[in-house]
Backbone as CSV, one residue per row, in Angstrom:
resi,resn,N_x,N_y,N_z,CA_x,CA_y,CA_z,C_x,C_y,C_z
1,MET,-7.531,-24.060,-10.786,-6.561,-24.118,-9.201,-6.336,-23.027,-8.714
2,HIS,-6.123,-21.798,-9.510,-6.049,-20.856,-8.841,-7.412,-19.893,-8.072
3,VAL,-8.303,-20.290,-8.492,-9.474,-20.110,-7.984,-9.628,-21.061,-6.585
4,VAL,-9.474,-22.092,-6.227,-9.296,-22.482,-5.243,-8.314,-21.871,-4.063
5,ARG,-7.225,-22.099,-4.770,-5.940,-21.314,-4.006,-6.374,-19.777,-3.497
6,SER,-6.750,-19.214,-4.152,-6.872,-17.581,-3.851,-8.132,-17.840,-2.853
7,LEU,-9.140,-18.900,-3.064,-10.331,-18.689,-1.683,-9.216,-19.357,-0.579
8,LEU,-8.970,-19.715,-0.642,-8.273,-20.572,0.750,-7.575,-19.278,1.191
9,PHE,-6.484,-18.733,0.241,-5.781,-17.325,0.743,-6.964,-16.736,1.792
10,TYR,-7.551,-15.989,0.726,-8.732,-15.153,1.332,-9.432,-15.584,2.760
11,ALA,-9.769,-16.859,3.331,-10.495,-17.239,4.013,-9.457,-17.479,5.426
12,ALA,-8.239,-17.861,5.031,-6.893,-17.620,5.803,-6.654,-16.144,6.785
13,PHE,-6.200,-16.181,5.307,-5.937,-14.550,6.023,-7.005,-13.392,6.583
14,TYR,-7.620,-13.318,6.020,-8.801,-12.504,6.423,-9.451,-12.821,7.385
15,VAL,-9.888,-14.164,7.664,-10.373,-14.275,9.010,-9.344,-14.270,10.145
16,GLY,-8.223,-14.440,9.974,-7.169,-14.608,10.976,-6.936,-13.064,11.013
17,SER,-6.887,-12.259,10.114,-6.642,-11.018,10.287,-8.035,-9.638,11.171
18,VAL,-8.391,-10.944,11.172,-9.547,-9.740,12.095,-9.010,-10.428,13.507
19,PHE,-8.586,-11.399,14.205,-7.516,-11.441,15.607,-6.928,-10.251,15.591
20,PHE,-6.388,-10.138,14.647,-4.684,-9.171,14.842,-5.208,-7.450,14.599
21,VAL,-6.097,-7.455,14.444,-6.905,-6.452,13.782,-6.963,-5.876,15.266
22,LEU,-8.183,-6.599,16.210,-8.527,-6.426,17.680,-7.486,-6.684,18.329
23,SER,-6.656,-7.299,18.543,-5.249,-7.356,18.542,-4.647,-5.890,18.961
24,ALA,-4.141,-5.227,17.730,-3.608,-3.953,17.728,-4.324,-2.904,18.378
25,VAL,-5.860,-3.347,18.144,-6.305,-1.817,18.842,-6.534,-2.439,20.036
26,ALA,-6.473,-3.426,20.662,-6.123,-3.708,22.502,-5.135,-3.433,22.953
27,VAL,-3.998,-3.372,22.741,-2.864,-3.228,22.571,-2.240,-1.637,22.612
28,ALA,-3.233,-1.168,21.903,-2.848,0.259,21.425,-3.628,0.884,22.911
29,ALA,-4.831,0.598,23.271,-5.226,1.152,23.971,-4.473,0.840,25.698
30,ILE,-3.980,-0.463,25.899,-3.953,-0.632,26.697,-2.293,-0.426,27.060
31,SER,-1.513,-0.793,26.016,0.307,-0.536,26.209,0.570,-0.411,25.239
32,PRO,0.508,1.080,24.401,0.864,1.215,22.884,2.728,0.940,22.933
33,SER,3.242,0.834,24.097,4.849,0.480,23.912,5.178,-0.811,23.213
34,ARG,4.362,-1.334,23.131,4.213,-3.370,23.008,3.285,-3.231,21.263
35,ILE,2.798,-2.123,21.101,2.252,-2.245,19.610,2.903,-3.063,18.892
36,ARG,4.439,-2.486,18.494,4.919,-3.513,17.193,4.809,-5.045,17.471
37,THR,4.384,-5.220,18.823,4.779,-7.326,18.270,3.032,-7.788,17.236
38,VAL,2.246,-6.726,17.519,1.303,-7.456,16.501,1.243,-6.970,14.948
39,PRO,1.423,-5.860,14.331,1.373,-5.792,13.290,3.133,-6.406,12.455
40,ASP,4.104,-7.093,13.640,4.820,-7.817,13.007,4.538,-9.010,12.744
41,ALA,3.922,-9.514,13.832,3.212,-11.222,13.724,2.289,-11.132,12.510
42,TRP,1.414,-9.766,12.239,0.649,-10.476,11.173,1.154,-9.799,9.602
43,SER,2.076,-9.550,9.737,2.680,-9.192,8.190,3.694,-10.478,8.093
44,ARG,3.935,-11.307,9.362,4.903,-12.873,9.040,3.934,-13.851,8.601
45,PHE,2.265,-13.459,9.326,0.893,-14.568,8.871,1.140,-14.487,7.643
46,HIS,0.855,-13.304,6.541,0.467,-13.115,5.368,1.494,-13.761,4.848
47,ARG,2.532,-13.350,4.685,3.365,-14.257,4.082,3.272,-15.636,4.108
48,ARG,2.786,-16.409,5.229,3.065,-17.364,5.419,1.733,-17.992,4.557
49,CYS,0.312,-17.382,4.903,-0.716,-17.410,4.181,-0.427,-17.342,2.625
50,LEU,-0.063,-16.624,2.008,0.573,-16.251,0.474,1.142,-18.022,-0.121
51,ARG,2.444,-18.264,0.883,3.055,-19.309,0.412,2.379,-20.958,0.762
52,ALA,1.350,-20.763,1.782,1.064,-22.390,1.653,-0.325,-22.130,0.803
53,ALA,-0.748,-21.278,0.899,-2.423,-21.131,0.065,-2.117,-20.751,-0.947
54,ALA,-1.763,-19.328,-1.906,-1.589,-19.166,-2.906,-0.672,-19.621,-3.820
55,GLY,0.382,-19.792,-3.331,1.601,-20.365,-3.722,2.753,-19.237,-4.141
56,ILE,2.382,-18.002,-3.378,3.108,-17.344,-3.547,4.243,-17.200,-2.873
57,ASP,5.399,-17.292,-3.189,6.908,-17.092,-2.414,7.308,-15.193,-2.661
58,VAL,8.412,-15.290,-2.002,9.063,-13.763,-1.692,10.452,-13.813,-1.791
59,ARG,11.193,-13.541,-2.802,12.750,-13.137,-2.988,13.290,-11.691,-2.329
60,GLU,14.453,-11.948,-2.316,14.814,-10.650,-2.182,16.036,-10.271,-3.091
61,THR,16.628,-9.275,-3.517,17.801,-9.281,-4.787,18.324,-8.155,-3.759
62,GLY,19.636,-8.073,-4.741,20.230,-6.810,-4.205,20.823,-6.613,-2.823
63,THR,21.622,-6.023,-1.938,21.977,-5.927,-0.929,21.689,-4.225,0.117
64,ARG,21.030,-5.031,1.014,20.434,-4.024,1.968,21.805,-3.246,2.410
65,PRO,21.377,-1.839,2.656,22.708,-0.741,3.748,22.598,-1.106,5.046
66,GLU,23.784,-1.151,5.544,23.485,-0.605,6.669,23.311,0.701,7.427
67,GLY,22.861,0.889,8.306,22.902,2.342,8.778,21.280,2.847,8.785
68,ARG,20.797,4.197,8.719,19.626,5.038,8.518,19.642,5.308,6.807
69,ALA,17.896,5.119,6.361,18.003,4.963,5.308,17.102,5.733,4.884
70,LEU,16.516,6.173,4.211,15.237,6.346,3.247,14.784,5.346,1.837
71,TYR,13.560,4.510,2.592,13.591,3.653,1.093,12.099,4.144,0.511
72,ALA,12.942,3.994,-0.975,11.544,4.121,-2.026,11.246,3.124,-2.673
73,ILE,10.092,2.520,-2.150,9.345,1.472,-2.608,8.380,1.755,-4.011
74,LYS,8.620,0.526,-5.206,7.295,0.429,-5.959,5.899,0.396,-5.431
75,HIS,5.120,0.718,-5.735,3.948,0.081,-4.820,2.309,-0.538,-6.024
76,GLU,2.767,-1.673,-6.048,1.624,-2.453,-7.499,0.598,-2.963,-6.459
77,SER,0.660,-3.148,-5.578,-0.354,-4.079,-5.109,-0.324,-3.645,-3.127
78,PHE,-1.756,-4.244,-2.575,-1.772,-4.565,-0.940,-0.095,-4.872,-0.280
79,PHE,0.200,-6.050,-1.391,1.001,-6.893,-0.398,2.460,-5.902,0.100
80,GLU,2.693,-4.614,-0.439,3.761,-4.184,-0.377,3.185,-3.271,1.036
81,ALA,2.387,-2.909,1.623,1.705,-2.107,2.727,1.796,-3.535,3.381
82,ILE,1.156,-4.603,3.192,1.130,-5.248,4.418,2.556,-5.682,4.257
83,ASP,3.356,-5.648,3.764,4.820,-6.917,3.587,5.677,-5.488,4.662
84,LEU,5.624,-4.599,4.901,6.215,-3.714,5.634,6.786,-4.414,6.572
85,PRO,6.154,-4.097,7.692,6.590,-4.757,9.170,7.962,-5.919,8.719
86,ASN,7.461,-6.772,7.936,7.988,-7.962,7.664,9.232,-8.187,7.409
87,ALA,9.441,-7.077,6.019,10.831,-6.371,5.187,11.430,-5.979,6.109
88,PHE,11.253,-4.833,7.137,12.200,-3.936,7.248,12.162,-4.049,8.957
89,ASP,13.044,-3.923,9.735,12.906,-3.781,11.107,12.193,-2.749,11.476
90,HIS,10.873,-2.533,12.270,10.322,-1.509,12.954,10.824,-0.430,11.735
91,PRO,10.016,-0.174,10.522,9.725,0.644,9.869,8.949,1.453,10.110
92,VAL,8.963,2.840,9.446,8.128,3.657,10.144,7.422,4.311,8.560
93,PRO,6.104,3.749,8.432,5.575,4.253,6.902,4.831,5.243,6.961
94,PHE,5.003,6.012,5.546,3.966,7.085,5.124,2.773,6.619,4.738
95,ALA,1.659,7.114,5.323,0.360,6.760,5.190,-0.646,7.830,4.848
96,LYS,-1.677,7.728,4.111,-2.478,8.764,3.534,-3.135,8.703,4.794
97,GLU,-4.028,9.874,4.784,-4.373,10.305,6.275,-6.017,9.610,6.797
98,GLU,-6.799,9.444,5.596,-7.636,8.593,5.260,-7.525,7.164,6.246
99,LEU,-6.555,6.832,6.054,-6.599,5.911,7.107,-6.216,5.799,8.543
100,PHE,-5.715,7.129,8.590,-6.118,7.549,10.439,-7.262,7.680,10.695
101,ALA,-8.551,7.526,10.148,-9.531,7.879,10.145,-10.825,6.556,10.867
102,ILE,-10.360,5.701,10.270,-10.544,4.425,10.519,-10.412,4.212,12.080
103,PRO,-11.713,3.748,12.961,-11.849,3.581,14.245,-11.052,2.539,14.368
104,GLY,-10.032,2.725,15.652,-9.403,1.833,15.870,-7.837,2.079,14.875
105,TRP,-7.866,1.800,14.091,-6.987,1.713,13.352,-5.625,2.774,13.532
106,GLY,-6.454,4.017,13.302,-5.568,5.218,12.992,-4.853,4.945,14.662
107,ARG,-5.734,5.038,16.163,-4.819,4.735,17.030,-3.455,3.638,17.110
108,ALA,-3.443,3.049,16.661,-2.973,1.913,16.644,-1.888,2.265,15.556
109,ALA,-1.989,2.479,14.357,-0.710,3.368,13.500,0.030,4.358,14.170
110,LYS,-0.775,5.053,15.087,0.213,6.316,15.816,1.235,5.374,16.573
111,ALA,0.602,4.640,17.564,1.169,3.755,18.391,2.496,3.304,17.948
112,TYR,2.228,2.753,16.943,3.276,2.081,16.191,4.407,2.979,15.449
113,GLY,4.096,4.006,15.070,4.971,4.922,14.792,4.848,5.445,13.385
114,ALA,3.710,5.699,12.639,3.539,6.399,11.124,3.329,7.441,11.249
115,VAL,3.963,8.042,9.765,3.429,9.361,9.451,2.440,9.637,8.720
116,LYS,1.443,10.691,9.269,0.820,11.453,8.186,0.286,11.448,6.907
117,VAL,0.063,11.346,6.324,0.587,12.054,4.543,-1.224,13.117,4.491
118,ARG,-0.795,13.737,4.220,-2.000,14.975,4.005,-1.966,15.647,2.730
119,ARG,-2.655,15.518,1.807,-2.409,15.817,0.752,-3.533,16.926,0.342
120,ASP,-2.834,17.469,-0.364,-3.323,19.042,-0.892,-3.934,20.005,0.232
121,GLN,-3.319,19.834,1.117,-3.605,20.320,2.509,-2.983,21.754,2.543
122,GLY,-1.686,22.136,1.671,-0.881,23.396,2.173,-0.164,23.446,2.202
123,ALA,0.974,24.476,2.953,2.352,23.948,2.786,2.344,23.894,4.454
124,ARG,1.614,24.605,5.768,1.383,24.194,6.673,1.578,21.925,7.035
125,ALA,0.224,22.039,6.255,0.418,20.284,6.296,2.025,19.819,6.354
126,LEU,2.275,20.282,4.865,3.608,19.407,4.546,4.674,20.204,5.343
127,ARG,4.589,20.959,6.378,5.646,21.023,7.279,5.510,20.539,8.527
128,GLU,4.479,19.670,8.946,3.834,19.251,9.762,4.457,17.672,9.147
129,MET,4.270,17.222,8.525,4.657,15.852,8.093,6.043,16.052,8.406
130,LEU,6.929,16.906,7.411,8.644,16.439,7.250,8.819,16.908,8.494
131,GLY,8.401,17.663,9.720,9.141,17.581,11.313,8.944,16.310,11.982
132,GLU,7.610,15.922,11.375,7.539,14.431,11.652,8.727,13.423,11.484
133,ALA,8.463,13.869,10.286,9.769,12.590,9.693,11.058,12.946,10.007
134,ARG,11.772,14.287,10.263,12.728,14.257,10.914,13.065,13.568,12.280
135,ARG,11.841,13.643,12.721,12.080,13.238,14.496,12.395,11.735,14.314
136,TYR,11.469,10.659,13.692,11.944,9.473,13.186,13.083,9.442,12.663
137,ALA,13.668,10.231,11.784,15.036,9.674,11.373,15.681,9.946,12.691
138,ASP,15.585,10.611,13.398,16.550,10.793,14.325,16.951,9.202,15.567
139,THR,15.356,8.707,15.306,15.719,7.319,16.289,16.179,6.006,15.736
140,GLY,16.930,6.651,14.398,17.440,5.094,13.306,16.467,4.249,13.133
141,ARG,15.195,4.149,12.628,14.452,3.567,12.208,14.079,3.866,10.743
142,PRO,14.064,2.429,9.779,13.762,2.989,8.385,12.804,3.851,8.094
143,LEU,12.652,4.917,7.444,11.599,5.492,6.842,11.437,5.140,5.674
144,VAL,9.865,4.612,5.161,9.568,3.745,4.034,8.527,4.561,3.574
145,ILE,8.783,4.942,2.158,7.769,5.916,1.356,7.485,5.376,-0.454
146,PHE,5.804,5.965,-0.530,5.853,4.931,-1.237,5.731,6.172,-2.407
147,PRO,6.714,6.640,-3.224,6.797,7.783,-3.766,6.070,8.526,-5.015
148,GLU,5.522,7.366,-5.519,4.475,7.244,-6.763,3.093,7.812,-5.982
149,GLY,3.218,7.656,-4.907,2.291,8.118,-3.933,0.307,6.871,-3.635
150,THR,0.926,6.136,-4.677,-0.405,5.172,-4.641,0.203,3.757,-5.780
151,ARG,-0.656,2.917,-5.465,-1.072,1.705,-6.216,-1.249,1.824,-7.548
152,VAL,0.106,1.616,-8.448,-0.182,1.609,-9.441,-0.188,0.368,-10.225
153,PRO,-0.738,-0.237,-11.535,-0.522,-0.915,-12.203,0.941,-1.528,-12.738
154,HIS,1.101,-2.977,-12.947,2.662,-3.127,-13.092,2.409,-2.869,-14.973
155,GLY,3.726,-1.870,-15.476,4.568,-1.547,-15.935,4.160,-0.258,-16.710
156,THR,3.520,0.360,-15.458,3.121,1.812,-15.619,4.365,2.438,-14.578
157,ARG,4.598,3.691,-15.264,5.619,4.455,-14.497,5.209,5.972,-14.164
158,PRO,4.159,6.201,-13.792,3.411,7.338,-13.240,5.223,8.121,-12.628
159,PRO,4.964,9.770,-12.479,5.702,10.235,-12.089,5.747,10.859,-10.345
160,LEU,6.879,10.825,-9.805,6.677,11.117,-8.101,6.218,11.907,-7.950
161,GLN,5.774,11.674,-6.544,4.648,13.120,-5.651,5.717,13.787,-5.223
162,ALA,5.546,14.922,-5.541,6.268,16.095,-5.371,6.646,16.908,-3.634
163,GLY,5.803,15.426,-3.062,6.442,15.811,-1.751,7.658,14.703,-1.598
164,PHE,8.002,14.119,-2.378,9.362,13.275,-1.787,10.240,14.302,-1.567
165,ALA,10.604,14.472,-3.158,11.855,15.425,-3.126,12.152,16.709,-1.586
166,GLY,10.955,16.965,-1.083,11.339,17.815,0.133,11.435,16.617,1.395
167,LEU,11.162,15.615,1.282,11.488,14.900,2.332,12.532,14.246,2.116
168,TYR,12.814,13.988,1.233,14.739,14.000,0.619,16.002,14.994,1.309
169,LYS,15.455,15.886,1.149,16.095,17.474,1.458,16.232,17.303,3.023
170,VAL,14.691,17.297,3.354,14.900,17.185,5.210,15.485,16.374,6.025
171,VAL,15.001,14.999,5.308,15.896,14.086,6.730,17.445,14.467,6.099
172,GLY,18.008,14.279,5.637,19.329,14.145,4.603,19.967,12.634,4.891
173,LEU,18.991,11.461,4.568,19.238,10.087,4.540,19.304,9.836,3.173
174,PRO,20.463,8.590,3.111,20.778,8.218,1.573,19.130,7.437,1.418
175,VAL,19.069,7.526,0.185,17.720,6.705,-0.419,17.952,5.550,-0.833
176,VAL,17.222,4.226,-0.620,17.531,3.041,-1.096,16.192,2.999,-1.876
177,PRO,16.290,2.777,-3.219,15.211,2.908,-4.404,14.875,0.964,-3.810
178,VAL,13.724,0.990,-3.787,12.895,-0.907,-3.967,12.356,-1.220,-4.731
179,ALA,12.285,-2.018,-5.607,11.553,-2.079,-7.059,11.144,-3.707,-6.395
180,VAL,10.018,-3.877,-7.346,8.621,-4.792,-6.230,7.703,-5.165,-7.799
181,ASN,7.586,-6.654,-8.484,6.906,-6.708,-9.064,5.731,-7.681,-8.771
182,SER,4.894,-7.190,-8.052,4.054,-7.776,-6.982,2.414,-7.844,-8.094
183,GLY,2.386,-7.031,-8.786,0.974,-7.253,-9.874,0.690,-7.961,-10.392
184,PRO,1.207,-8.626,-11.072,1.389,-9.963,-11.685,0.498,-10.872,-11.162
185,PHE,0.995,-10.879,-9.651,0.856,-11.777,-8.867,-0.135,-11.784,-7.711
186,TYR,-0.256,-10.478,-7.164,-0.937,-10.223,-6.471,-2.593,-9.421,-6.434
187,HIS,-2.029,-8.181,-7.339,-3.187,-7.168,-7.471,-4.366,-7.687,-8.279
188,ARG,-4.712,-8.871,-8.260,-5.798,-9.184,-9.036,-7.135,-10.389,-8.226
189,LEU,-7.665,-10.233,-8.794,-9.213,-11.005,-8.084,-8.533,-12.960,-7.355
190,TRP,-8.246,-13.173,-8.435,-7.451,-14.656,-8.091,-6.113,-14.415,-7.955
191,LYS,-5.519,-14.748,-7.660,-4.587,-15.281,-7.208,-3.296,-16.125,-8.024
192,ARG,-2.010,-15.119,-8.401,-1.304,-16.228,-9.779,-0.178,-16.613,-8.366
193,PRO,-0.018,-17.873,-8.589,1.356,-18.449,-7.868,2.275,-18.122,-9.038
194,GLY,3.281,-17.754,-7.349,4.963,-17.269,-8.445,5.765,-16.673,-7.836
195,THR,6.840,-15.719,-7.955,7.460,-15.334,-6.721,7.798,-13.914,-6.714
196,ILE,7.287,-13.072,-6.073,7.365,-11.667,-6.082,9.279,-11.697,-5.600
197,THR,9.437,-10.163,-6.004,10.851,-9.572,-5.614,10.881,-8.670,-5.057
198,LEU,11.513,-8.617,-4.426,11.894,-7.292,-4.466,13.814,-6.865,-4.440
199,HIS,13.547,-5.948,-4.711,15.310,-5.670,-5.386,15.042,-4.634,-4.940
200,PHE,16.383,-4.320,-3.912,17.412,-3.057,-3.215,17.975,-2.720,-4.234
201,GLY,18.173,-1.570,-4.364,18.836,-0.696,-5.456,20.000,-0.625,-4.748
202,GLU,21.275,0.676,-5.171,22.258,0.784,-4.894,21.774,1.765,-4.252
203,PRO,22.531,2.280,-2.684,22.013,3.659,-2.336,22.361,4.842,-2.684
204,ILE,21.454,6.345,-2.612,21.403,7.261,-3.524,21.957,8.629,-2.291
205,GLU,22.949,8.812,-2.580,23.484,9.939,-1.720,22.389,10.963,-1.186
206,PRO,22.405,11.270,0.038,22.156,12.919,-0.101,22.552,13.957,-0.570
207,GLY,21.687,15.070,-0.467,22.173,16.380,-1.283,22.437,16.475,-2.804
208,LEU,21.508,15.678,-3.657,21.620,15.663,-4.842,20.000,16.745,-5.625
209,PRO,20.846,17.479,-6.367,19.594,18.345,-6.337,18.147,17.461,-6.842
210,ARG,17.384,17.714,-6.978,15.288,17.332,-7.187,15.849,17.148,-8.238
211,GLU,16.124,17.407,-9.657,16.038,16.340,-10.916,16.528,15.148,-11.056
212,GLU,17.947,15.589,-10.137,18.350,13.899,-10.405,18.055,12.983,-9.591
213,ILE,17.938,13.258,-7.826,17.427,11.853,-6.976,15.857,12.016,-7.638
214,GLU,15.521,12.423,-8.506,13.541,12.139,-8.835,14.064,11.008,-10.119
215,ALA,14.970,11.691,-10.871,15.563,10.612,-11.760,16.152,9.390,-11.786
216,ARG,16.871,9.202,-10.830,17.260,8.316,-10.291,16.720,7.466,-9.595
217,VAL,15.820,7.869,-8.713,15.226,6.862,-8.272,13.728,6.347,-9.205
218,HIS,13.405,7.280,-9.753,12.479,7.159,-10.405,12.575,5.678,-11.638
219,ALA,14.077,5.311,-11.701,14.588,4.706,-12.799,14.560,3.393,-12.151
220,ALA,14.801,3.614,-10.610,15.944,2.392,-9.581,14.468,1.826,-9.346
221,ILE,12.988,2.237,-9.130,11.875,1.681,-8.822,11.640,0.663,-9.778
222,ASN,11.723,0.999,-10.964,10.773,0.287,-12.068,12.039,-0.531,-12.608
223,VAL,12.735,-1.179,-11.955,14.135,-2.030,-12.935,12.802,-3.862,-13.024
224,LEU,11.898,-3.349,-12.256,11.302,-5.020,-12.458,10.120,-4.264,-13.098
225,ASN,10.197,-3.432,-13.658,8.554,-3.460,-14.484,8.371,-3.974,-15.904
226,GLU,8.791,-4.495,-16.037,8.732,-5.441,-17.135,8.893,-6.406,-17.421
227,GLY,7.582,-7.196,-18.373,6.956,-8.481,-18.684,5.579,-8.728,-17.224
């Protein structure tokens, strides 16, 4: 049954995604200011496909704070990346540089408003990234980062990437850690029915020493990491 439901999900979501990708490319070229509507609709479509075809629901626990914040999210599968426009109000995602090189996608991402993460390219690239993040923080949009840097298997706790502490210091915003347990349900060839939980932890105030902010965020994003 898992196989059949997964095949239905793949057929519905990926065929439908062709329309959304082409639409994003077209809107980015013709009317960039309206690009937000496309990824928002695509993300909602993804959740509907998950529920109807794969039998996967999504729930939120904890309390979201009001006002500006930097959200640090556990990353166990592609679910988190696709769900960002649905889970947040016009978020500013931090995406690896390679994604911006994809024809069409890069232009759409720039129009939407995403921060390019350049890995291992020195202090200048880091300063450019932090400057861009500061400008977006001033707009009031939520900043969203995967502090461990990439997708990791459920149950693992890799250290946070070095750039997270610098970002925290520069933007001067509270950090809201978000734990996710998508791995056992989504990060597999044949999806497993169940409920993915997004748990919003208590906001962590700005201005803490690097060791403290990293330790608190690392612990908070891993609270769903058992089982």
